[in-house]
N, C-alpha and C positions, 0 to 999 in steps of 0.2 A: 344440497348441503345445509340449508335453514332446517330441514326435517331431521336430520341427523341432529344438530344441536338442541332441537326440542326434545328430541329422544332421550338425550345424555342429560339435558337439565330434569327430565322428571324423573329418570332414573336416579340420578343425584339428590333430588327432593326425597323420594322413597326411602333412601339409604339413611339420609340423616334422620329421620321421623321416628328413629327406635325410641321405645321405652325407656325411661332411666332405670337404672339397676337400685332397686331400694332394699335389696338384703345385706345382713350383716355376716360377714363371713370370716373365718380364719382357717389357716392351715396350720397346724405345729407339727414340727419333726423333733422327734426325741434321738439325742446323739451322746456319746460319752464324750471329754475332754478332747479326745484329739479326732472328734467329727465323725464316728462311726455311728451310721444310724442303727438305732434298736428295735425291730421288728417285735410286735406282740407285746409291748409297754402298754400299762395301763395309764390312763390320762383323766382327770378329774378336774373339771372348771365349777369354781364356787365362787361365793359372794359371802363374806361373813355376815348373813342377815339368815336367821331361819326360815323364812318365807320366800326368799328366793329360790330360783331354780338352778339345779345342778345337772351338769352334763356328764357322763361317762362314757369312754370309747377306748380302744386299743389300737394301737399304730398298725400299719398294714406293714407288707414285706422291705417296705424301704424307709421305714421310722414315722411316718407321717400319720395324722388324723385331721380329719377335716370336720369342722364345726359349722353351723348356722343357726342364728337366734334372730329374735323378732325386733331388737330394738339396740341402738347402741348403748355400749355398756364396757366395763371393766370386768374381769373375770382374773381371781389367783389361779393359779395352775400348780397341781400337783401332779407328779407322775412317779412311776415305778416299775421294777420287774425285778423278782428275786430280791437281793438284799441292795439293791441301787435304788436312789433316791433321787428326784429333784423338783426343783419349784421353779415358779415365775410369775409372769403375769400375761395378759394378752387385751387390749385394747379393741374392739370391734369398731369398724369404722363403715358407713353407709357406700355401696358400690365398690368397695375394694375387697379384694381377698386379702387379708394380713396374711403374712408368712412370718414365722417366728422358730427359732431354736430354743428348745428347753435342754439343757445339759443336765444328766442325771451322774452321780458319784457313787463309790462304793458306801456303805453304811457308817464305817467308821472315819470317814474322810472328815477332816476339822473344817474344811471348807463348806460342807453341807449341812445347812442349818434348816433342813425341812423335817416335818414331822416330828418337832421338840414339843 
């Protein structure tokens, strides 16, 4: 019985010694106002600083795009597909996979204030 307890203790210690996740990741989903995911939508992450790094991706079949950056940051988000536009922001957090929906609307929609 004592051997089993020692083995279980060692296994528990080995599993608890995982390295902390130092990555900053976000998963953005582009959707319509009714929640329908939009595949092949373009997404741009940017900061209003000409020296900052920008990121461009397109969404997968389920409307998702995954980003990974080097440090904590806030990024503005712009997305478009055809005449639909959307915008928002995302905050990257250490060790978390931040998920956020970005709603796109038709170009003439009065609630769409993007790309002006």
